[in-house]
N, C-alpha and C positions, 0 to 999 in steps of 0.2 A: 481473515483466514481462520480455519478451525484449529483446534488443538491437535488434529490429526493431519495437519498440513505436511507437504512433502519435505519441508525443512525443519520440522518441529522436533525438539527434544525438550524434556522438562526444564524449566528455568532453574538456573543455579544462581541464587542471590549473591552478588558480589559487587564490588565497586569497579566501575569502568575506569581504565586508565585515562579516558577522555573526559571523565566527569567534571574535573575542575575547570578546564577550558570551556566545556560545554555549558557549565553552570554560569560562567561569566558571560558567555554569548547569549544565553537565554535571558539573562538579566536585562540585556539591552532590549528584549522584546516585551518586557513586563507591562509597559503601558498598553500596548495593543492586546496583550493576553488578558489583562484585567478587564478590558472592555469586552473581549470575547466571552469571558466567564460570566460577566454581568448579563449579557444577552442569553447565554446558555441557561443560567439560573432562572431567568424570567420565563423561558419556554419549557424547561425540563425539570428543574429542581436540582439543587446541589448535592442531594444525598444519593444520587444514582451514579454508580461507577461506570467507567468506560469499558470498551471492549477489550477482550484478551487477544493474544496473538498466537496463531497457529504456526507462525514462523518466528517464534520467540524462544529465546533461552539466554540465560546469563545477563539479562537486562537488570538494571537497578530497579528497586521497588519490589513490592510484594505481589505475587500473582495469585489469582483465585484458583481454587481447585478446578481441574479440567471438567468440562461438562460434556455429555455425549452430544455428538453432532449428527444431525439427520442428513444423509446424502440426498442429493436431488435425483432420486432414482425414478421418479415418475413426473408427469407433467405438473410442474409446480403452480401453485396459485399465483396469479399476477396481481399484485396489490394495485389499488386505484391510485392514479397519479393526481397530485393536488393541482396540477395545471389544468386538469379537466379536458385534455385533448387526446391523450392516448394512454395505454397502460404504462405503469411505471417501469415495466421491464423493457420498454421500447427505447432504442438508441436513436441518436440523430442519424441521418442518412449515412449508410456505410461507406459510400464513395467519399474519399477524402478530397478536400479542396487542394488545389495547387498552392504551394507556398507563395506568399506575397513576393512581388518582384523586389521589394526592398523592405527593410524593417530592422529592428534592433537585433534580431536573431539570424539575419541573413548569413549564410555560411556555417551555421551551427547545426549539429545533428543531435536529435533527442530520440532515445529509444524508450517506448512505453511498453511495459509488460503487464497485460491484463491477467491477473492471477487465475490459475486453473483454466478449465475449458468446459463449456456447458454440456458437452457430450462425453466427458470423462467417465461418467457413471456407466456408460455402455461398453467400456473397454477396461474392465477390472484387471485382466491379465497384463495388458500393455502398461497401464499406469503403475502397477505394483512391482514391475521388474526393477531391479536395483541399478543405479548408475553411480559412477564415481564422482563425488563432489569435492575432490581434492584431498580432504582430510579423512574421509570415510565414505562408505557406500550408503545410499539412501534411495527410497522409492522414487521412481520417475516423476510422479505427480500424484495428486489426490483429487477428489471431487470438490474439495472445499466445504464450507459450511452452508447454512441456509437460515432464513428466518423461521420462526416457529410456524408460520403459515406456509412454508415450503418454497419461498422465493430464493433461488440459489445465488451464492456469492459470485459464481462465474458470470452470471448475467449482469450483476451489479458492476463488476470490474470492467467488463467489456463496454458497458454503457458509459461509464466515467472515462474510460480510455478514449472513446470516440470524441467525447466533449473536450477533453484535454488536447487531443490531437488537433482539433479544429482551432482552438485558441492559440496553440503554439504556431500553427501554420500561418495564422493571421499576422503573427509577429515575424514571419519570414523564415522560420526554422524548417529544416528537413526532418520529418518525423517518420519513424518506422515502428510498427507494432510487432511484437513477437508472435502474435496470433490474432486473427480478426474474425473468429468464428468460421474460419475456412479450413480447419483441420478436424479430423475425426476424433482426435484426442491430443493432449499435451499442447505444446512441446514439453519435454522433460526439463527439469530444473537446470541441468548442465547446458542444454541447448539454449535455454532462455538467456543464460549468461553469455554464451558464445555469440548469439545474435548481436548483443550490444557491443561485444569486443570487435567483431568483424566489421560492424558499421563505424567503428572508431568514434563512438558516441561521445559528445562533449558532456552529456549527462544522461543517466538512465534512471527510471523509476518503475518500481513494481507495485501495482495497485491491488489492495486486498481489503477485506472486511473480516472481523474477528468472529469467533464462535465461543466466547467465554460464558460465564454464568450470568444469570439475570441480576441486574443491579450494577454490573460493571459497564461503565460507559466511557465514551470519549475516543480520541484518536491517539496514536503514537507513531512516530517515525523510527524505523530501525536502520542503523548505520553499521558498516563493517568495522570490526575490531581488527587489530593487527594479527595476521596469520601468515606463517611461512612454513608450510608443511605439505609434502606431496606435491600435487599440481596447484596448490593454492598459495598465492603470494599477494596479499592485499596491502603490503607496506606502502606502496606508491599512491594508493587511492584512499587511505584512511583519512588524511587531512582534508582533501577536497570533498570527500563524501560527507564528512562531518559538517562542512560549511553548507553543502547542498541540503543536508537534513535540517539544519537550523533554519535556513531560509524557507524551506517548504513548510516546516512547522509554523513559522511566523506568519506566512501567507495564509495557511489553513485556518489559524485562529482568527485572523483579522477578517477574512471573508465569510467564513461559515458561522462565526460566533460560538463554535463548539469548543468545549474545554478539553485540555489534554487528559490523557488517561489518569484515572484515579487509583490504579493498582499497579502501574508500571511507570518507571521513569521519574519517580519522586516529584511528580507534578510538572515536569518539564516537557513531557510529550516526546522525549528523546531516549532511545534505548540502543545500546551497543551490543552486538552479538557476533560470535565467531563460529557458529555452527551451521550457517545457512549457505547451501551450495550456490544459490543465486548471487550472493555477495562474495563468497570466498573465491569463486572462479572468475569474478569480474576483474577486468584490467582497466575499466573506465569508472569515473565517479558514479556511484549508484546507491540508492536507498530504497527501502520498502516503506509503504505507508499503510497502516491498518486504519481505515477511515472511521470505524465505529464497531459496535458489537451487535451482530445480527440477532443474537439470542436475547437481547434486552428489548422489551417492547417499545420503550421511548427512543432508543437509538434506532431500532428497526423502522420506526415511523419517519425518521430522517432519511435513512438509507433508501427507503422505498419512495421517497419524494423526488420527482423530477427536478423541481426548482432547487432543492437542497443539493442534489447531485451536480447541478450546474455550478453552484457555489463552491462545491468541493473541487471541481475541476479548475475553477477560476483561482482558488487559493493555491493549488498546486502550480498552476501556470505562473502566477505572480512570483512564487518562490523560485521556480526554475529560471524565469527571466532575470530575476535579481542575481541569481548565482552566475548565469552565463554572461551577464553584463559586468560582473566583477564589483 
């Protein structure tokens, strides 16, 4: 997500109330994380930071100065796919497979929220209108960020959402997307939360990519902090969302070999925020994941790779399966 994301406010460095238990939990993931970092260093170099968060504020760690984000306002370049079969912007077949008759997630409902919408740039008036996100009013949505070559975050998120959906359905889950490229814009951030709530999701995940400065690399998972104000009350979902976030982060490291953010989360890849409408209005366990930084050339090379996006989806899937199986 870009720094101009619908839920963005400038980061306020502070210690999260969940930091101590999260640090303990992340310690249990150290062996796998170290292996992931080793692979990451081999392919990208340890001196490159990870992506920043457009839906970030109040997370631990130091954030880089915001960079300008180029909206996907014209036909973006579609980077070559390393699989050599189709453009990297291509998704698996949009028709979803029926859930398996049986599987470890039979009876479970997962809501996947592909961040932004590829057509948002054509609807500036609609996406700029303010909606109530519980604690304050915020823009309905934004265009998201893009790679320096012009490939938009919204296409990345929808592609990964399709891949994740298929993996979870193979495990027997019932999967619902907040949008599937079937809307002219949005949905707004409040509706994205409402879709998960109305589905009574056992887990919800919002997929994004960052728009931070060059040199910032890696992923981070954003979890809700405790909020009880206006229409927002996250108290019941803070603990399960933290567990979901830890498991998704662990799966992501193991499968992709990508290091956690080098500028947020103190190296854990975990950030807690209380300003995001998509989390504050949720009544079901929910996290955001910023998969990397589209404005860094090395991270962009991963994000535009079809085979890496499949690994990203697999990592998320393994984390969600682990969470839902307890």
